Each structure stands twice: as C-alpha cells, then as structure tokens.
TIRO-688255 format. One record per residue (C-alpha): residue number from 0; residue in three letters; x, y, z negated. Coordinates in nm, 4 decimals. Example, Ala and Ser with C-alpha at 12.3 -4.5 7.8 and 13.67 -1.06 7.14 Angstrom:
<padrens>
0,ALA,1.2300,-0.4500,-0.7800
1,SER,1.3670,-0.1060,-0.7140
</padrens>
This chain:
<padrens>
0,MET,-1.0898,-1.3609,0.8207
1,ILE,-1.1788,-1.4178,0.4547
2,GLN,-1.1765,-1.0866,0.2729
3,GLY,-1.3288,-0.8870,-0.0098
4,PRO,-1.6419,-0.6776,0.0450
5,ALA,-1.4743,-0.3411,-0.0266
6,ASP,-1.5173,-0.0281,0.1849
7,PRO,-1.1983,0.0421,0.3878
8,GLU,-1.2333,0.4087,0.2946
9,ARG,-1.1906,0.3150,-0.0716
10,ASP,-0.9542,0.0195,-0.0683
11,GLY,-0.6097,-0.0274,0.0817
12,VAL,-0.6442,-0.4017,0.1493
13,ALA,-0.9777,-0.3502,0.3266
14,ASP,-0.8181,-0.0743,0.5343
15,TYR,-0.5322,-0.3103,0.6252
16,VAL,-0.7792,-0.5788,0.7361
17,ARG,-0.9704,-0.3272,0.9469
18,HIS,-0.6545,-0.2234,1.1329
19,LEU,-0.5314,-0.5818,1.1757
20,THR,-0.8682,-0.7017,1.3028
21,ALA,-0.8850,-0.4207,1.5578
22,ALA,-0.5331,-0.4999,1.6818
23,LEU,-0.6122,-0.8706,1.7147
24,HIS,-0.9324,-0.7908,1.9044
25,ALA,-0.7303,-0.5680,2.1382
26,ALA,-0.4909,-0.8584,2.1985
27,GLY,-0.7816,-1.0815,2.3047
28,ASP,-0.8530,-1.2766,1.9852
29,GLU,-1.1992,-1.3224,1.8400
30,VAL,-1.1912,-1.2369,1.4689
31,VAL,-1.4918,-1.3030,1.2488
32,PRO,-1.4826,-1.1071,0.9203
33,VAL,-1.6258,-1.3116,0.6332
34,PRO,-1.6663,-1.1099,0.3118
35,VAL,-1.6901,-1.3511,0.0186
36,ASP,-2.0491,-1.3645,-0.1058
37,GLY,-2.0639,-1.6738,-0.3224
38,VAL,-1.8178,-1.9597,-0.2722
39,ARG,-2.0558,-2.2209,-0.1268
40,LYS,-2.2340,-1.9667,0.0909
41,THR,-1.9009,-1.8476,0.2293
42,ALA,-1.7827,-2.2053,0.2889
43,ASN,-2.1028,-2.2806,0.4811
44,ARG,-2.0500,-1.9748,0.7030
45,VAL,-1.6922,-2.0767,0.7806
46,ARG,-1.7920,-2.4357,0.8606
47,ALA,-2.0667,-2.3090,1.0914
48,TRP,-1.8161,-2.1023,1.2914
49,ARG,-1.5586,-2.3858,1.3168
50,PRO,-1.2719,-2.1373,1.3663
51,ASP,-0.9273,-2.2323,1.4914
52,VAL,-0.7725,-2.0722,1.1802
53,VAL,-0.9064,-1.9507,0.8473
54,HIS,-0.7016,-1.6551,0.7241
55,VAL,-0.7556,-1.5216,0.3707
56,GLN,-0.6463,-1.1731,0.2685
57,PHE,-0.5764,-1.2259,-0.1005
58,ALA,-0.5826,-0.9699,-0.3777
59,PRO,-0.7472,-1.0427,-0.7139
60,SER,-0.9121,-0.6995,-0.7113
61,ALA,-1.0611,-0.7660,-0.3671
62,PHE,-1.2574,-1.0581,-0.5128
63,GLY,-1.3579,-0.8768,-0.8304
64,PHE,-1.0910,-1.0650,-1.0284
65,SER,-1.2865,-1.3880,-0.9878
66,PRO,-1.0667,-1.6911,-0.9145
67,LEU,-1.3560,-1.8923,-0.7686
68,PRO,-1.2863,-1.8005,-0.4017
69,GLY,-0.9643,-1.9977,-0.4483
70,LEU,-1.1743,-2.3154,-0.4234
71,LEU,-1.2689,-2.2430,-0.0605
72,PRO,-0.9839,-2.4453,0.0983
73,ASP,-1.1179,-2.7599,-0.0712
74,LEU,-1.4672,-2.6888,0.0597
75,VAL,-1.3399,-2.6329,0.4167
76,ARG,-1.0748,-2.9021,0.4512
77,ASP,-1.0722,-2.9613,0.8259
78,ARG,-0.9416,-2.6157,0.9260
79,PRO,-0.5843,-2.4801,0.8975
80,TRP,-0.5517,-2.2058,0.6351
81,VAL,-0.3225,-1.9033,0.6263
82,THR,-0.2927,-1.6701,0.3258
83,THR,-0.1621,-1.3143,0.3089
84,LEU,-0.0679,-1.2100,-0.0441
85,HIS,-0.1318,-0.8395,-0.1031
86,GLU,-0.1129,-0.8542,-0.4837
87,TYR,0.0841,-1.1328,-0.6453
88,GLY,0.3006,-1.2191,-0.9406
89,LEU,0.1100,-1.0374,-1.2169
90,TRP,-0.2147,-1.2277,-1.2691
91,SER,-0.3384,-1.5696,-1.3690
92,ALA,-0.6809,-1.7234,-1.4161
93,PRO,-0.7533,-1.8034,-1.6877
94,ARG,-0.5035,-1.5700,-1.8533
95,ARG,-0.4892,-1.7658,-2.1763
96,VAL,-0.3106,-2.0602,-2.0104
97,PRO,0.0658,-2.0247,-2.0788
98,SER,0.3131,-2.0193,-1.7887
99,MET,0.4744,-2.3462,-1.8967
100,LEU,0.1512,-2.5310,-1.8156
101,TRP,0.1196,-2.3778,-1.4690
102,ARG,0.4753,-2.4562,-1.3576
103,PRO,0.4450,-2.8363,-1.3102
104,LEU,0.1302,-2.7916,-1.1014
105,GLU,0.2972,-2.5247,-0.8857
106,ARG,0.6201,-2.7203,-0.8362
107,ARG,0.4159,-3.0128,-0.7043
108,GLY,0.2129,-2.7828,-0.4787
109,LEU,-0.1156,-2.8712,-0.6456
110,TRP,-0.2380,-2.5438,-0.7924
111,ASP,-0.1470,-2.1747,-0.8114
112,ARG,-0.2188,-1.9752,-1.1249
113,GLU,-0.3335,-1.6754,-0.9162
114,THR,-0.4838,-1.7986,-0.5904
115,TRP,-0.5843,-2.1442,-0.7162
116,ARG,-0.5908,-2.3477,-0.3912
117,PHE,-0.5234,-2.0771,-0.1312
118,VAL,-0.1423,-2.0928,-0.1439
119,PRO,-0.1111,-2.4723,-0.1968
120,ARG,-0.3432,-2.5510,0.0964
121,SER,-0.2116,-2.2870,0.3382
122,ARG,0.0070,-2.3923,0.6284
123,ALA,0.1638,-2.0455,0.6295
124,ILE,0.1990,-1.7851,0.3554
125,LEU,0.2473,-1.4205,0.4486
126,THR,0.3751,-1.1467,0.2178
127,THR,0.4161,-0.7756,0.2724
128,ASN,0.7217,-0.7281,0.0501
129,PRO,1.0254,-0.9206,-0.0823
130,GLY,0.8989,-0.9269,-0.4416
131,HIS,0.5952,-1.1383,-0.3585
132,ALA,0.8033,-1.3691,-0.1379
133,HIS,1.0424,-1.4231,-0.4301
134,VAL,0.7556,-1.5360,-0.6554
135,VAL,0.6316,-1.7793,-0.3888
136,ARG,0.9810,-1.9261,-0.3582
137,GLN,1.0176,-1.9598,-0.7366
138,ARG,0.6830,-2.1292,-0.7854
139,PHE,0.6538,-2.3504,-0.4784
140,GLY,0.9972,-2.3646,-0.3145
141,ARG,0.8374,-2.2312,0.0026
142,THR,0.9508,-1.9497,0.2284
143,ALA,0.6894,-1.6870,0.2966
144,ILE,0.6743,-1.5022,0.6286
145,HIS,0.7373,-1.1307,0.5930
146,VAL,0.4741,-0.9114,0.7546
147,PRO,0.5869,-0.5486,0.7734
148,LEU,0.3127,-0.3015,0.6964
149,ALA,0.2197,-0.0152,0.9239
150,PRO,0.1439,0.3344,0.7943
151,ASN,-0.2085,0.4020,0.6737
152,VAL,-0.2015,0.7130,0.8916
153,PRO,0.0377,0.7131,1.1898
154,ASP,0.1531,1.0339,1.3530
155,LEU,-0.1667,1.1302,1.5328
156,CYS,-0.0367,1.4694,1.6425
157,SER,0.2625,1.3594,1.8519
158,SER,0.0530,1.2667,2.1556
159,SER,-0.1179,1.6060,2.1618
160,GLY,0.1925,1.8187,2.1129
161,PRO,0.3478,1.9721,1.8018
162,ALA,0.1150,2.0293,1.5095
163,ASP,0.0365,2.3914,1.4244
164,ARG,0.1767,2.4060,1.0706
165,ALA,0.0653,2.7626,1.0079
166,ALA,-0.2940,2.6937,1.1153
167,THR,-0.3099,2.3786,0.9036
168,ARG,-0.1782,2.5640,0.5982
169,ARG,-0.4329,2.8397,0.6445
170,ARG,-0.7106,2.5837,0.6678
171,LEU,-0.5923,2.4143,0.3480
172,GLY,-0.5338,2.7412,0.1631
173,VAL,-0.1596,2.6773,0.1272
174,PRO,0.0763,2.9790,0.1425
175,GLU,0.2517,2.9974,0.4787
176,ASP,0.5946,3.0535,0.3195
177,ALA,0.5607,2.7789,0.0532
178,GLN,0.7875,2.4779,0.0324
179,VAL,0.5207,2.2085,0.0298
180,ILE,0.5526,1.8733,-0.1471
181,ALA,0.2888,1.6278,-0.0241
182,PHE,0.1375,1.3342,-0.2100
183,PHE,-0.0856,1.1078,-0.0011
184,GLY,-0.3077,0.8176,-0.1022
185,PHE,-0.5809,0.7218,-0.3456
186,VAL,-0.5373,0.9232,-0.6649
187,HIS,-0.5082,0.7005,-0.9725
188,PRO,-0.3393,0.7295,-1.3142
189,VAL,-0.0618,0.4873,-1.2085
190,LYS,0.0397,0.7138,-0.9197
191,GLY,0.2285,0.9458,-1.1592
192,LEU,0.0698,1.2728,-1.0497
193,ARG,0.0632,1.4097,-1.4052
194,TYR,0.4429,1.3923,-1.4110
195,LEU,0.4759,1.5388,-1.0636
196,ILE,0.2534,1.8345,-1.1558
197,GLU,0.4551,1.9067,-1.4689
198,ALA,0.7814,1.8722,-1.2752
199,LEU,0.6547,2.1229,-1.0195
200,ALA,0.5640,2.3676,-1.2963
201,ARG,0.9083,2.3338,-1.4571
202,LEU,1.0878,2.3862,-1.1271
203,ARG,0.8843,2.6963,-1.0502
204,ALA,0.9630,2.8317,-1.3976
205,THR,1.3365,2.7987,-1.3288
206,GLY,1.3322,2.9863,-1.0007
207,ASP,1.1921,2.7524,-0.7314
208,ASP,0.8832,2.9697,-0.7064
209,ARG,0.7944,2.8746,-0.3475
210,LEU,0.7059,2.5143,-0.4387
211,HIS,0.3471,2.4038,-0.3763
212,LEU,0.1968,2.0572,-0.4289
213,LEU,-0.0513,1.9251,-0.1714
214,VAL,-0.2491,1.6224,-0.2918
215,LEU,-0.4038,1.4449,0.0068
216,GLY,-0.6457,1.1798,-0.1101
217,GLY,-0.9707,1.0927,-0.2781
218,PHE,-1.0172,0.9737,-0.6355
219,THR,-1.2900,0.7116,-0.5923
220,SER,-1.1571,0.3690,-0.4945
221,LEU,-1.1993,-0.0007,-0.5697
222,ALA,-0.9518,0.0488,-0.8563
223,LEU,-1.1231,0.3643,-0.9858
224,PRO,-1.5064,0.3597,-0.9669
225,GLU,-1.7031,0.6810,-0.9258
226,ASP,-1.7547,0.7680,-1.2929
227,GLU,-1.3921,0.6951,-1.3846
228,ALA,-1.2736,0.8835,-1.0768
229,GLN,-1.4691,1.1951,-1.1720
230,ALA,-1.3363,1.1786,-1.5280
231,PHE,-0.9784,1.1428,-1.4075
232,ARG,-1.0140,1.4292,-1.1614
233,ALA,-1.1408,1.6516,-1.4427
234,GLU,-0.8515,1.5394,-1.6633
235,LEU,-0.5977,1.6084,-1.3888
236,THR,-0.7514,1.9504,-1.3175
237,ASP,-0.7258,2.0384,-1.6870
238,TRP,-0.3609,1.9303,-1.6847
239,ILE,-0.2884,2.1500,-1.3828
240,HIS,-0.4266,2.4497,-1.5734
241,THR,-0.2351,2.3514,-1.8880
242,CYS,0.0861,2.3478,-1.6836
243,GLY,0.0050,2.6906,-1.5403
244,ALA,0.0048,2.5484,-1.1882
245,ALA,-0.3536,2.6113,-1.0773
246,ALA,-0.2448,2.8463,-0.7958
247,HIS,0.0272,2.6082,-0.6815
248,VAL,-0.1570,2.2752,-0.6475
249,THR,-0.4089,2.1980,-0.3736
250,ILE,-0.6226,1.8828,-0.4000
251,THR,-0.8030,1.8106,-0.0739
252,GLY,-1.0023,1.5015,-0.1618
253,HIS,-1.0539,1.2383,0.1074
254,LEU,-0.9760,1.3599,0.4608
255,PRO,-1.0129,1.1993,0.8058
256,ALA,-0.6912,1.0486,0.9408
257,GLU,-0.6405,1.3273,1.1965
258,GLU,-0.6513,1.5907,0.9230
259,VAL,-0.4140,1.3908,0.7017
260,SER,-0.1663,1.3672,0.9897
261,ALA,-0.1823,1.7418,1.0496
262,ALA,-0.1378,1.8092,0.6765
263,LEU,0.1680,1.5831,0.6570
264,HIS,0.3173,1.7759,0.9472
265,ALA,0.2523,2.0948,0.7509
266,ALA,0.4497,1.9648,0.4490
267,ASP,0.8245,1.9866,0.3863
268,LEU,0.8717,1.6937,0.1459
269,ALA,0.6749,1.3960,0.0172
270,ALA,0.6715,1.2438,-0.3311
271,PHE,0.5416,0.9111,-0.4619
272,PRO,0.6219,0.9009,-0.8373
273,PHE,0.4400,0.5704,-0.9035
274,THR,0.4709,0.4561,-1.2642
275,ALA,0.5471,0.0997,-1.1476
276,GLY,0.7832,0.2194,-0.8745
277,ALA,0.7282,0.2491,-0.5002
278,THR,0.7798,-0.0220,-0.2393
279,THR,0.7279,-0.0529,0.1343
280,LYS,0.3958,-0.2260,0.0666
281,SER,0.2588,0.1267,0.0296
282,GLY,0.0991,0.2307,0.3566
283,ALA,0.0852,0.5873,0.2232
284,LEU,0.4633,0.5927,0.1754
285,LEU,0.5079,0.4611,0.5296
286,SER,0.2822,0.7403,0.6529
287,ALA,0.5261,0.9943,0.5088
288,PHE,0.8119,0.8195,0.6912
289,ALA,0.6120,0.8157,1.0155
290,HIS,0.5777,1.1943,0.9912
291,GLY,0.9498,1.2474,0.9373
292,LEU,0.9213,1.3713,0.5786
293,PRO,1.2148,1.3469,0.3374
294,THR,1.0639,1.1462,0.0547
295,LEU,1.1061,1.1021,-0.3199
296,VAL,1.0073,0.7736,-0.4859
297,THR,1.0361,0.6188,-0.8287
298,ALA,1.2359,0.2957,-0.8478
299,ALA,1.0623,-0.0406,-0.8525
300,ASP,1.1830,-0.3336,-1.0641
301,PRO,1.3435,-0.5160,-0.8934
302,PRO,1.4485,-0.2318,-0.6625
303,GLU,1.3049,-0.2290,-0.3115
304,PRO,1.6014,-0.3188,-0.0870
305,GLU,1.4877,-0.0886,0.1944
306,LEU,1.4471,0.2157,-0.0294
307,VAL,1.8066,0.3196,-0.0889
308,ASP,1.8874,0.6392,-0.2767
309,GLY,2.0335,0.9009,-0.0464
310,GLU,1.9865,0.6820,0.2625
311,THR,1.6133,0.6351,0.3196
312,VAL,1.4679,0.8130,0.0147
313,VAL,1.5665,0.9994,-0.2984
314,VAL,1.5090,0.7649,-0.5934
315,ALA,1.4170,0.8673,-0.9467
316,PRO,1.4303,0.6047,-1.2247
317,ARG,1.0957,0.4462,-1.3024
318,VAL,1.0446,0.6204,-1.6343
319,ARG,0.7762,0.8520,-1.7668
320,ASP,1.0360,1.1251,-1.8045
321,VAL,0.9532,1.4536,-1.6364
322,ALA,1.3131,1.5753,-1.6694
323,VAL,1.4319,1.2883,-1.4477
324,LEU,1.1695,1.3738,-1.1879
325,VAL,1.2683,1.7416,-1.2022
326,GLU,1.6307,1.6526,-1.1344
327,ALA,1.5418,1.4283,-0.8379
328,LEU,1.3189,1.6973,-0.6873
329,ARG,1.5881,1.9587,-0.7403
330,ARG,1.8361,1.7419,-0.5478
331,MET,1.6014,1.7391,-0.2511
332,VAL,1.5030,2.1036,-0.2679
333,ASP,1.8634,2.2273,-0.2932
334,ASP,2.0288,1.9977,-0.0372
335,GLU,1.9174,2.0412,0.3223
336,SER,2.1646,1.7823,0.4537
337,LEU,2.0247,1.5246,0.2074
338,ARG,1.6720,1.6001,0.3261
339,ARG,1.7733,1.5493,0.6895
340,LYS,1.9554,1.2248,0.6078
341,VAL,1.6743,1.0593,0.4123
342,ALA,1.4121,1.1765,0.6627
343,ALA,1.6090,1.0066,0.9425
344,GLY,1.6563,0.6927,0.7321
345,GLY,1.2879,0.6717,0.6480
346,ALA,1.1900,0.7204,1.0106
347,ALA,1.4281,0.4386,1.1132
348,LEU,1.2458,0.1998,0.8782
349,MET,0.9364,0.2375,1.0937
350,ALA,1.0796,0.0233,1.3745
351,GLY,0.8483,-0.2737,1.4319
352,ARG,0.5762,-0.1287,1.2124
353,THR,0.2959,-0.0825,1.4641
354,TRP,-0.0317,-0.2679,1.4513
355,GLU,0.0326,-0.4104,1.7984
356,GLU,0.3583,-0.5683,1.6784
357,ILE,0.1986,-0.6880,1.3559
358,ALA,-0.0845,-0.8484,1.5535
359,ALA,0.1723,-1.0228,1.7749
360,LEU,0.3396,-1.1691,1.4658
361,HIS,0.0045,-1.2988,1.3435
362,ARG,-0.0695,-1.4588,1.6801
363,ASP,0.2632,-1.6426,1.6599
364,VAL,0.1725,-1.7691,1.3124
365,TYR,-0.1715,-1.8832,1.4291
366,ALA,-0.0192,-2.0668,1.7246
367,ARG,0.2290,-2.2406,1.4938
368,VAL,-0.0262,-2.3615,1.2371
369,THR,-0.2664,-2.4945,1.5028
370,ARG,-0.0104,-2.7114,1.6827
371,PRO,-0.0764,-3.0857,1.6570
372,GLY,0.1027,-3.2233,1.3540
373,ALA,0.1638,-2.8798,1.2006
374,VAL,0.2372,-2.8909,0.8279
375,SER,0.2775,-2.6292,0.5595
376,ALA,0.5755,-2.3979,0.6151
</padrens>
C-alpha cells in the first residue's frame, strides 16, 4: 500500500488508509504499508516484498505536492498496479504546462498531468466520487471503479444502548435546552465556518435564540500546519466575539471517536458549509448521516447526485453569502417534517458503506487485476 507519511489523526487520506488496511487484515489479506520516502528507496522496498498487487493511495498533498512518486510504476514494472484517486482534477505538475499539451499524452494513455505514471500504468483506477471518475473518463476514456466511502466516525453508541444526550451536553458545556447544530471535521478556512458562525448569530438575533453551534474537530492537519492552525483558531475566535456569539459556540478541538459519536448524538442538526461545496467524499459528512442527523450542505459544482435538496440534505448555493446560509438553516429549523425526511434520506445513503464491504470490493479488484492476462480496465 503506497501512501503518504501523514499522521491519520491529522489527515483524512491517511485515516482512510488506516481503516482500509485494518479491514483487509481482518479479511485475511497481508497489507504492507509503504510510506514514500524517496522514489528509488520506495521502489527498492516494493521490489524486495514482491507483492501480488501494488496499490497507491493518491493525493498530491499526501506526497507533499511532489510529482516524483508518479515514476514508481516504471521502476516496479513486473507488478500489477492499482490507484485510488482521493484528490483529482485540479492539479498538474508542472503547472506551467498548458492543458492542450497534456491532452495528446493522456488520450494515448502515456502520461497523466497529475499522477504522472500512476493512472496510465494501473490495471484498475478507483475513485471515491463521480467528479473524479468523470475526469478519468475525459482524459483517458477509461471507466473508474466507484469505491463508496465509509464515515470517519460510525455510530459507536448504538451497540451500547442509546446515548445520554443530557450527560454529553453537560460534559461539553452545551445548554440542555439548546437546538444544537454540529460541524465535524478538520477545521480549515475552506470549511466555511466563518459564514456558519455569522448565520447563527443572525438567526439568534431574529428570534431563534436556542441555537448553539458545536464545532467538533481539531485545527492542525496536513493542510493546516501547527502555526497556521493556531493563527486561524485565533482569527475564528475573534470572529465569534465580533458576531456576539461567544456564549453560543463551543469548539471542542480534536476528540476520540467515541466522544465524537456521543456528541453527534447530542446534536439536533449538522452543517457542512464548504466553500467548494460538499460531496460524499467527505467522511465527516457521512458521519453525520450515520448518526441520523438532518444535514445542511453547500452545493458542489457539478452538483453531487446523491445530495438532493429536500431528499437527503438541505442544500444552500455554494456562495459566500451569509443570507443564503441563514435562509437554508431557517428552513431546517422551522420545518420538523423536512428534518425527518432528510435525516431518513441521509441514513439510507449509508447502505454498503461499511469498511467490511469496502474491503470486499477491494479484494474483488485485486483478484481481477492478478488474473493471468489481465489488462487495464
């Protein structure tokens, strides 16, 4: 398993790989994690293991935005390769090369502007969302295999009985009678929390004075190093005070999965106002669905086909317009039947999204690419 060196506690792709590896181990497969530490050194390690399959988990950020790992398939040519694309369609290396020069190489299956040789040399390409699959089809005329994601945090309270909402709220310092909106995940400027905080303040000012925002997540991540994370937390804290919402926003920082699950059970709604729009490649969003929360998202471009306004989520346009977010939140707060409907629709999307089922899909892919005479899908 070729992967970046990031800490799973600070990076979503690393967390995904940790869960997948554990599920494959449980199914009886031997998985050797190989964090990239120099291209030739990594190639030598892979050749020494002589694995049945080499599977790369690709995201430019995971490899420090270096394209050099994309040369690995040409250094290990006698093994079948599989690539999962976690981030795709927005990057190229080097950036100064115009798209028109990449296209002939991609159409002929020789080179990929983002992964270099990973996608061209892979016998199977996996994507976690339709948008990435569309880019693969446009560039290479190949059909990617869709791998549904599982929630970052599944419902860990269901096996031990109903969660004690009141006790959890007391522990978090959240008023027992509040209507709690939860945000979960790494906190980053692109997650739209500034707009959500201001929307909360505006709604409270117009009479929805029970609303309380619960921010479940740490600031330090692969995308936001420690110094930047501290600066952004200070900036966000200042904004909370500016909005007059200091008593109505709780930021927990990073919590263990069991505590996140209990906190999601203690919430009434969830909101993911991402500035680029939300998709089902967000394990945090899926965690809200897994806990039965009616959920607000901002629209992606193109729209995520599974996130349908009024059916599985409430959708706000992907604009930096607090008034639009206020209106979407008001729809949810005022309409109990809408909340029930979207909560049920979100929960239904979780079918097939367990790590056991995802591991089974991977085992099928591995069996396919190792058959005699197997060629690229």
